[in-house]
N, C-alpha and C positions, 0 to 999 in steps of 0.2 A: 401696567407692565413695569417691572423693575429694570434697573439699569443692566443687571446681569442678563436678563432675558433679551433685552434689546441688543446687547452686544453679541449674544449667541446667534440671534437671527441675522444681524448684520454680517457676522463672519460667515454664516451659512450662505447668505446671498452672494457675498464676494467669492466664495469658493465655487459656487454653482456657475457664476459668471466666468470665472477663470477656466473652469472645465469646458464650458461651451466655447470659449475663445480657443482653447487648445484643440477641440474637435474641429472647429472651422479652419484653424491653421493647418491641421493635418489633411483636411479635405480640399483645400485650395490647390495644392500641387496636383492632386489627382484630377480635379476638374479642369485645370489648365492643360494638362497633358491630353486628356480626352478631347477637349475642345480643339486644341491645336492640331492633333493628329486627324481628327474628323474633318476639320476645315481644309487641311492640306490634301487628304487622301480621298475624300468622298467623290471628288470630280473625276477620279481615275478608275473608280470601281465600276465595272460593267461586266457583261456576260463573257466577253472575250478574255478578261483578266483571269477568270477561273477556268477557261476551257482551252486557251491558246498557249503555245510554247513561247519562250522568250524570243523576241525579234533579234536578228543579227545587229552587230554594232553599226550605228549610223542610220538604221531604219526606225521609223516611228511605229508604235503600236506593240502588239504582242501581249503576252500574259505570263502568268506564273503557275500554270497548271502542274508542271512537273515538280515545282518547289512545294506547292501545297500538298500534293500526294506524298512527296518525300518526307515532309515534316510529320504528317499523320502516320506514315509507315514507321518511322523511327521512334516516335513517341509510343506507338503501339508495341514495338519490340521492347522498348524500355519498360513498359508496364508489364509485359509478360515475364520479364526478369524480376522486377522489383516487387510487384504486388504479392505473389506467393511467398517469396523469401521474407519480405518485410512483415507480412501478417504473421507468419509462423515464428519469426524472431520476436515479434512483439508479444505473442502468446507465451513464449518461453520466458521472456523478461518479466511478464506479469505474474506467472505462476511460480517462478523461482527467483524472485527479485532480490532475495537476500544472499544468494550464492555468490561466490567469488567470480565464477565465469560470467554470471549475469552482469556483475559490475563492470567487468572488462568489456563485454559487448556493449553495454550502455555508454561507457566512456568512448568506445570506438565510434559508435553511431553519432554521438554528439560532436566528436572531433571531425568526422567525415562530413557532417552537415555544415561545418564551418570552413571546409577546404575550398579555396577558390575554384570555380568551374574550369578555368584554363589548366589548373594543375591536374584535375581529373582527366581532361582531354589529353594531356601529355602522358599520363599514366596508361590510359587505354591505348594510346598510340604505340607505346613501347610494348604492350602486351599483345595487342590484336593486329596492328598494322605492320610493324617492322618484321615480325616473323614471316608473314606472307607477302610482304613487299608491295602491297597495294591497299588503297583506301576502300572502304565498303560501308554499306548501310548497316550491316551487322555490328561493325565497330561503333558506328554512331548510336545505334540503339543500346549497345552495352554502356557507353558513356552516360547516356541519359538515364539508364537503369541504375547506375551507380549513384547518380545524383538523387534519384527518387528514394532509394533504399533507406537511408537514415530517417527521412521524414516520415515514411510509412511505418517504419519500425517503432519510432518513439511515439507517434500518434496512436498506434494500436495499443502499445503498452499502457499509456496514460488513460486511455478510454476504458480498457478492460479493468484497470484498477479502480475506476469510478463506479463500476457495477456493484450494487449493494451485496454484501456478504450473505444476506438472507436468501438470495436466489441460489447461491452455491449450496448453502446448507439445506435448502429445500430439495435440491436435486440429489444431494448425498442421502438425505433421509428417505428418498424414494428408491434408493439402491443404485443410483448412477455412479459410474466410476469417475475418476477425476477428469479423464479426457472426454468422456461422454457429456459430463456436466459442462465442460468448457465449450464444446462444439454445438451443443443443443440448447443451452440455456444462456451462458455468459456471453458468448460471441454474438448471437442474434440480438441480445440486449444492447450491445455496444456497436452494432453494425451501422446505424445511421451516422455516428460520428466518425467511424473508421472510413466509411465510404466518402464522407466529406473530405477527410485528410487525403485520401487517394486521389480524388478529383483535383484538389488544390495542388498536390504534388505534380500531377500531369500538367496543369496550367503553368506551373512554375518552370518546368523543364521545356515546355513548348517554346518558350522565348529565349532559350540559350543559344548562343552563337559560338563561343570559344571552343567548347568540346567538339563541335561538329567540324570546325576548321581543321582539327588534327585527326579526325576519324573518317567521316564520310566525304570530306572535302566539299565538292560541289559537282554538278553535272548540268551543262547547258542543254542536254538532250533528254528525251524521255527514257527513263530507266526504271524498271521494276525488279531488276535482279538485286538480291540482297547481298551478293558477293562483289558488287561493283560500286564505284562512287555514285552517290545519289544527291540530288539537289535538295535543299531545305529552304524554307521560307526565310529564316533568320539570316542565313549566309547570303541568300539572294538579295535581301534588303541591304545588307552590309556592302555587297559588291556594287549594287546599283547606286547606293548613297555616296560611295567614294569615287565614282566614275565622273568624267567631265561632261557626260551627256545630260542635257536638261530633261529629255524624255525619260531617261532612266531614273533621274531624281524624282520625277512625277510618279513613276511606278514604285519607287522605294517607299514613298509616302503611302501609296495604296497598300503595299505589303505590310507596312507598319500598322495600318488601320485593321487589316485582316487579323494580325497577331493580337491586337488589343481586343478585337471582337471574340477571338477564340478564348482568351482569358476570361472575358466577361461571360461568355456562354458557359464555360466550365464552372464559374462561380455560381451562376444562376442554377445550373444543373445540380450542383452540390446542395444548395439550399432546398431545391424542389425534392431531391431524393431524400434528404434528411426529414423533411416534413411528411413526405409520403410514408416512409418507414415508421416514423413515430406514430402516425395515425393507424397504421396496421397493427402496431404493438398495443396501442391503447384501445383499439376497436372503434374509434370515432371517424 
């Protein structure tokens, strides 16, 4: 072995070691957060936590059933707003990526993706809350939808542009129009990745607090009306964590654990859906 080969192998080993160290450094905070939240919250997780209402101040026990339902409701409302608009906008950006309007939309989506969530909350507050003079679940869903929109739009665009041009050309050769080729050939080919982006966008917004403080506020009672204030798990955790009650602190850790589990389930669901769709496309 020459000195040059030895030096190249040594440099390769050093870089692999540094890469592994960087991966471990990135995983350590995640592992610590999961361990800490699990250790603090697992003792307070029980059936009552998911089925009972919050206990009055000073009383021990209770649960966060209304907050869990409220979070699921508002995330669902946000998805109803963001998923159709985001996918259609992503299709437009991929098909007309060179146009001036597409560049404006792309720049706007990137800018919106970097806007702090509290600013989005204030914006939706001015648009949806002030005119009607009351907080509502609809306003909360709108805020979450605005946060999901740029992520879904850009994810859809990038994944559609990764689809091989040969698929489009094959569809055109068979007489398909541009729109038919998109919706019957290109979009199904990119669907696994798009679905992953959508689920991850849902997981990201499920943990937001600031926009909901300005839109849906909170509600200590059971509420299913979309036109009234509605409880959410994130706001409930914030309220409990900043209170002087030790029992509320205990339940705040339990709520934080449920939020982490929701994000984890969404991530696992995204991976499962991606693999399932890929197997369907490949026939294995």
